C-alpha positions as CSV (number, residue, x, y, z in Angstrom):
1,X,0.0,0.0,0.0
2,X,1.3,3.4,-0.9
3,X,0.9,6.8,0.8
4,X,-2.3,7.6,-1.1
5,X,-3.8,4.3,0.2
6,X,-3.1,5.2,3.8
7,X,-4.8,8.6,3.3
8,X,-7.8,6.8,2.0
9,X,-7.8,4.4,5.0
10,X,-8.2,7.5,7.2
11,X,-11.8,7.5,6.0
12,X,-12.3,4.2,7.8
13,X,-11.3,5.6,11.3
14,X,-13.9,4.7,13.8
15,X,-13.6,5.6,17.5
16,X,-15.1,2.9,19.7
17,X,-15.9,2.7,23.4
18,X,-17.7,-0.2,25.0
19,X,-19.1,-1.1,28.4
20,X,-18.9,-4.8,27.6
21,X,-17.6,-7.1,24.9
22,X,-16.8,-10.8,25.1
23,X,-13.7,-12.9,24.9
24,X,-13.4,-16.6,25.3
25,X,-10.1,-18.3,26.2
26,X,-8.7,-21.5,27.8
27,X,-9.5,-21.4,31.6
28,X,-5.8,-21.6,32.5
29,X,-5.6,-18.0,31.3
30,X,-8.5,-16.7,33.4
31,X,-6.2,-14.7,35.7
32,X,-4.8,-12.9,32.6
33,X,-8.0,-12.2,30.6
34,X,-6.2,-9.6,28.4
35,X,-3.2,-11.9,27.8
36,X,-2.1,-12.4,24.2
37,X,0.2,-14.8,22.3
38,X,1.5,-15.3,18.8
39,X,-0.6,-17.5,16.6
40,X,-2.3,-18.0,13.2
41,X,-5.4,-15.8,12.9
42,X,-6.9,-13.2,10.6
43,X,-5.0,-10.1,11.8
44,X,-2.1,-11.8,13.6
45,X,1.5,-10.7,12.8
46,X,3.0,-12.8,10.0
47,X,6.4,-13.0,11.8
48,X,5.5,-12.2,15.4
49,X,6.0,-8.5,15.1
50,X,3.0,-7.8,17.4
51,X,0.2,-9.5,19.3
52,X,-3.6,-9.1,19.0
53,X,-6.6,-9.6,21.1
54,X,-10.0,-10.6,19.6
55,X,-13.4,-9.9,21.1
56,X,-17.0,-9.3,20.1
57,X,-20.2,-7.7,21.6
58,X,-22.1,-10.9,20.8
59,X,-21.6,-13.8,23.1
60,X,-22.8,-16.4,20.6
61,X,-20.3,-15.0,18.1
62,X,-17.6,-15.3,20.7
63,X,-18.4,-19.0,21.0
64,X,-18.5,-19.5,17.3
65,X,-15.1,-17.7,16.8
66,X,-13.3,-19.5,19.6
67,X,-14.7,-23.0,20.0
68,X,-17.0,-23.9,17.2
69,X,-15.3,-22.5,14.0
70,X,-15.9,-25.0,11.2
71,X,-15.8,-28.2,13.3
72,X,-19.4,-29.1,12.5
73,X,-19.4,-28.5,8.8
74,X,-21.2,-31.4,7.0
75,X,-21.6,-33.3,10.3
76,X,-24.8,-34.7,11.5
77,X,-23.7,-34.8,15.2
78,X,-23.3,-31.4,16.7
79,X,-22.2,-31.8,20.3
80,X,-19.5,-30.5,22.6
81,X,-18.0,-32.1,25.7
82,X,-18.9,-30.7,29.1
83,X,-15.2,-30.8,30.1
84,X,-14.5,-28.4,27.1
85,X,-16.9,-25.9,28.7
86,X,-15.2,-26.4,32.1
87,X,-11.8,-25.9,30.5
88,X,-12.7,-22.5,28.9
89,X,-13.6,-19.2,30.4
90,X,-15.4,-16.1,29.2
91,X,-14.2,-12.5,30.0
92,X,-16.1,-9.3,29.8
93,X,-13.9,-6.5,28.4
94,X,-14.5,-2.8,28.7
95,X,-12.7,0.2,27.3
96,X,-11.1,2.5,29.8
97,X,-10.1,4.8,26.9
98,X,-11.6,5.1,23.5
99,X,-9.9,2.9,20.9
100,X,-9.5,3.9,17.2
101,X,-10.3,1.1,14.8
102,X,-10.3,0.8,11.0
103,X,-13.9,0.0,10.2
104,X,-14.0,-2.9,7.6
105,X,-17.6,-3.8,8.2
106,X,-19.5,-1.8,5.5
107,X,-19.0,-0.6,1.9
108,X,-16.4,1.9,2.9
109,X,-13.7,-0.7,2.9
110,X,-14.5,-1.7,-0.6
111,X,-14.6,1.9,-1.7
112,X,-11.0,2.6,-0.6
113,X,-9.8,-0.6,-2.2
114,X,-9.5,-3.0,0.8
115,X,-9.6,-6.5,-0.8
116,X,-12.5,-8.7,0.3
117,X,-10.1,-11.5,1.1
118,X,-8.8,-9.4,4.0
119,X,-12.2,-9.5,5.6
120,X,-13.6,-12.9,4.7
121,X,-11.1,-15.4,3.3
122,X,-10.1,-18.6,5.2
123,X,-6.5,-18.0,4.1
124,X,-5.1,-15.3,6.3
125,X,-2.0,-14.4,4.3
126,X,-3.4,-11.2,2.8
127,X,-5.1,-10.1,6.0
128,X,-1.9,-10.6,8.1
129,X,0.2,-8.6,5.6
130,X,-2.4,-5.9,5.7
131,X,-2.4,-5.9,9.5
132,X,1.4,-5.6,9.6
133,X,1.3,-2.6,7.3
134,X,-1.4,-0.8,9.3
135,X,0.5,-1.6,12.5
136,X,3.8,-0.2,11.2
137,X,2.5,2.7,9.1
138,X,-0.6,3.9,11.1
139,X,0.5,4.2,14.7
140,X,-2.7,6.0,15.7
141,X,-4.8,2.9,14.8
142,X,-5.5,0.5,17.6
143,X,-6.9,-2.4,15.5
144,X,-9.9,-3.4,13.3
145,X,-13.6,-3.6,13.4
146,X,-14.8,-6.4,11.0
147,X,-17.5,-9.0,10.6
148,X,-17.2,-12.6,11.5
149,X,-17.1,-14.9,8.4
150,X,-19.1,-17.4,10.5
151,X,-22.2,-15.3,11.3
152,X,-21.6,-11.8,10.0
153,X,-21.6,-10.3,13.4
154,X,-19.2,-7.5,14.4
155,X,-15.9,-8.4,15.9
156,X,-12.8,-6.4,16.9
157,X,-9.1,-7.1,16.8
158,X,-6.9,-4.9,19.0
159,X,-3.2,-4.4,18.7
160,X,-1.1,-5.1,21.8
161,X,0.0,-1.5,22.0
162,X,-3.6,-0.5,22.9
163,X,-4.7,-3.6,24.9
164,X,-2.5,-2.8,27.9
165,X,-3.5,0.9,28.1
166,X,-7.1,1.1,26.9
167,X,-8.8,-2.2,27.9
168,X,-9.8,-3.7,31.2
169,X,-11.6,-7.0,32.1
170,X,-13.7,-6.6,35.3
171,X,-15.4,-10.1,35.1
172,X,-14.3,-13.6,34.2
173,X,-16.3,-16.8,34.5
174,X,-16.0,-20.5,33.4
175,X,-18.1,-21.2,30.3
176,X,-19.7,-24.1,32.2
177,X,-21.0,-21.5,34.8
178,X,-21.9,-18.7,32.4
179,X,-25.7,-18.6,32.1
180,X,-25.4,-17.5,28.5
181,X,-23.5,-20.5,27.3
182,X,-26.2,-23.2,27.1
183,X,-28.8,-21.0,25.5
184,X,-26.3,-20.0,22.9
185,X,-25.3,-23.6,22.1
186,X,-28.9,-24.6,21.9
187,X,-29.5,-21.8,19.4
188,X,-26.7,-23.2,17.3
189,X,-28.2,-26.7,17.6
190,X,-25.3,-28.0,19.6
191,X,-25.8,-30.2,22.6
192,X,-23.4,-31.1,25.4
193,X,-22.3,-34.5,26.5
194,X,-20.2,-36.0,29.3
195,X,-16.9,-37.3,28.1
196,X,-16.4,-40.9,29.3
197,X,-12.8,-41.3,28.3
198,X,-9.7,-39.4,29.6
199,X,-10.1,-35.7,29.6
């Protein structure tokens, strides 16, 4: 992307504040609900240049993005083990300072030439390269607002440089204990079962 492209991306600036968005993670990280690591995801750094945190205002979407993904594609049985719920936790995240995101959710991204693969493709090569360029060339930007490819609901990706200063997690709870978990699974036509083998 050249300088002119970055100027166009300024049109996508969207300040965001929230009193509650959801993140789901392995329960072993419950004491570090804003913790991040390197991994393979849509806006992750291609060579570990930075870390990102993902969250969404929709609890069902958080489940889809973290645990469900494509695991039930073309499968008749849609079920998840109870121990999987016990081994994962949900965290409520709030903004303690407004975050500035690039809004990729509507037609604006297309108008300024952001390829659709960055927003929707299963292959993350282009979106990771895009994230790295934004991270390095637009230091005022804290991350991205985009839509989940799984249910088209809004999600956010926040760069590490903003997570530590602009986000806070006041509440964490095991997925097995969260009253929202089972209704969300039922809505997705997923039932739970007790694992009889070794956990």
